[in-house]
N, C-alpha and C positions, 0 to 999 in steps of 0.2 A: 397426444395433444401438448403443444408447447404452452407452459404456464404464462399468463400475461403479467407484465410488470406494472401495467397501468393502475394507478391508484395506491401503490405501495410507497411507503416513505423510506428513503435510503439516506443514511448518515455516512458521510465520507470524511475521514480525518485526513489532514494534510491537503485539504481541498482548496487552498489558496493559490496553488501553482503546480506546474509540472503534471505528473500523471494524475494527481488528485483532481485537478481542474478538468482534465480531459475525461476522466472516468465519470465525474459528476455530470458533465455535459451529455455523455452517452446515456447515462441513466435517465436524465431528464428527457432526452429525445425518445427514450423507450417508454415514457409515460410515468416515470416515478416522480414523486414529490421529493426534492433533494434538499438536504441540510448539509452545507459545507462547513467544516470546522477547521480552524487553523490558528496559528499564533499571531499572525500579522493582520490587523484590521484593515490596513491599506490594501493588501493583496486580496483580501476577501471582498472589499468594496469593488475592486477592479473586476473580479470574477462575476460579481452581481451585475455590474454594468454590462459585461459581455453577454450574460444570459438575457438581460433585458432587450438588447439589440436583436438577439436570436428569437425573441418571443417566448422564452422559457422562464418559468418561475424558479426562485431559489431563496432559501433562508440561510443565513450565515450566523455563525457563533464563534467568538474568539475564545480559545482555550489552549493551554499547554497540556496535552493529553498524557504527558509523563508525570504530571503532578496530581496526587490524590485529591487534594482539596479542590483543585480546579475542575477535575472531572466530576466530583460530587456536585459542584455548583452548576456544571453543564447539565447534569442529569436533572436538576431542579428546574433549570431554565427551559429544558425541552420536555417537561412533564406533560405538556399539551400535545406532543407529537407521538404518533403510534409508529415508532421505528420498527420496521420488520426486516430491514437489510442494513447490516453494519459492515462497512468497508474500512478495515484498519490499514490505512495507507501511510500514515505519518511515519517519518523516519529520516535518518541522516546517514551520510556516507562515512563520516568519521575520518580519522587521520590516515594518511598514506605514509607509512614509516615502518621500519622493523619493530617487532614487539618490544625489544629492549629499549626503544626510544619513545614508546607510547606511555603517556602519563596515566596514572590511575583515574584521574578526573576525566580524561578523554575516553577511557574505556567505559566508565560508568555512564557518561553522557550518551554513548552509542546504545548501550543496553537499555537505558531509560527511554530513549526515543523509539527504539526499534522493537523492544520486547515488553518492557514494563507498561508502555502505553496500551498494548493489546490487552494485557491482563486487566488494567484499570477500566478500559472501555467495555470489555466483556462483563466484568463484574457489575458495571453500572447499567448496561442495556440488555443483558440476557434475561433477567427476571421477567420483564413483561412478555418477551417472546415465549418463555416457558409457560407462563400463565395462559397465553393464547394457543400454545401448542403448535406454533409454526414460526419460521424465520430463517434467515440466512446470515452467516458471518463469512466474509471473505477476507483473509489475511494476505496482504501483499508481501510475499517473500522475495526471493531472488534466485537466479541460477547460481549465484555465488554461494548459496547455502548448500550446494551439491557438488561444487568443484573448487579447487584451490584458486586463490587470487593473492599472489604474493604482495606483502606489505599492506594488506587490508585485513589483518587478523580480527580485530573487534567487529568489523562489518560482517565478515564471513561467519564468525561464531554466532553473532546475533541472528543472522538469517537462518542458520541451522536450528537455532532455538525456536524461531518462528514456526518452522516445519514440525518440530517436535511438539510444540504447543498445539498446533492445528490438529495433528493426528490424534493426540490424546483427548483434546476437547471435543473432537467429533464423536467419540464414544461416550463422553459425559453429556453432551447436548443432544445427540441423536435421539435417544429415547424420549426426550422432551419435545421432539418434532422439529428441532432446529438443525439445519445442515451447516456444517463448518468445513470450509475448503480453503486452499491456498492457491494463489496465482503467482507464478515465479517468472517475472520478466527477465530477459537477458539484457543485452546492450541496447537500451532505448535512446534514440536520438533526442537530445535536449540538453538543458543547462547542466544537469547533474553529470552526465557522461562527459560533456565538454570540460567540466571542472576536474573530473577524474583524470582525463587525458593530460590536462595541464599539470596536475600534481605528479602523475607518473613520469612525465617528461622531465620535470624538475628533479625528481628522485633518481632518475637513471642517467641524466645528462643528455638525453636524446631530444628529438623534436616532438611537438604535439602530433604532427602527422604520423610519425613513426609509432608513437604510442597508440594511436587510433588504429593504424593498420595492423599492428601486432595483436590487438584485442579482437578486431573484427575477423581476422583470418582464422580464428578458432571456431567460427560459426559455420555450419554446413551451407547456409545460404550466402555466406560471405558478405553480410551486410548488417546494418543496425536494424533494430525493430522500431517501427514508427509508433508514436504515442497513441494514435487512433486505433492501431491494432490491439493495444492493450485495453482500451475502452470497449472495443467490440468483443474482445475475449471475455471481459467481465460480464457483459450483458448475456453472452452465450452461456456462460457457466450458470447464471441465475435461472436460465430457462431449461435446465436439466434437473428435474425434481429428485432423481435417484442418486445424484452425486453428493457424496459426503465422505470426508476424510481424504479427499483427493488433493493432489498437487499438480496443477496444470503448468507445464513448461511452455513458455512463450519467449523463445530466445533465438529464433532463426537457426536453431539446431546447435546451440552452444551448450551441449550436455556432457561433453567429454573433458577430462583434465587437460 
């Protein structure tokens, strides 16, 4: 029997744009009450307006999830919500440069957004799940956490850290009834990939089209992944009650170096 998502409350970080916005929509369409968290109130307002047009409910909250005090304030703000699904999606791509040219502040910013944020959000929202004896945490990793990506060292290292965090936390949270898994998208069509292609072209002296073609050619399906595929993948994962400690690759086959 496939578990129903109807009536569960899902908190999605990085919910103001990109994959966060799309995953929030898929969760809402699956019957979840959704709380979208992001740093930009304007983007969150736009998502809320989009949901209203679609006839979907949405609560939003502004927060820098890499900041301890801000996450503690978020926990207090959402004390009236029974969050049973935590989707740690917030993150940044970071610099595109050789490691010798990456500044310490840039490195720390990537790990703050991509790794520290997951730690802080789990620290804040796991205790009620433990008390209830049920819940789901899905950390959005990346295929880059499993294969090289030249000139993207902090991003690749941070996503490898997300996978390590997920596997370890699964054994810590599993006995408490909480399932912890990772979803690793590959090349997803959208603004982030377009930005990466622009930076790669600038770094190599090639064209944006050449950068995209070189990247996509590494995928077995020879194409980008669509945002809606990631949203559907998230919903499917949450409907498999025996899944814990898993890393689901959703990359159009981009799993080899």
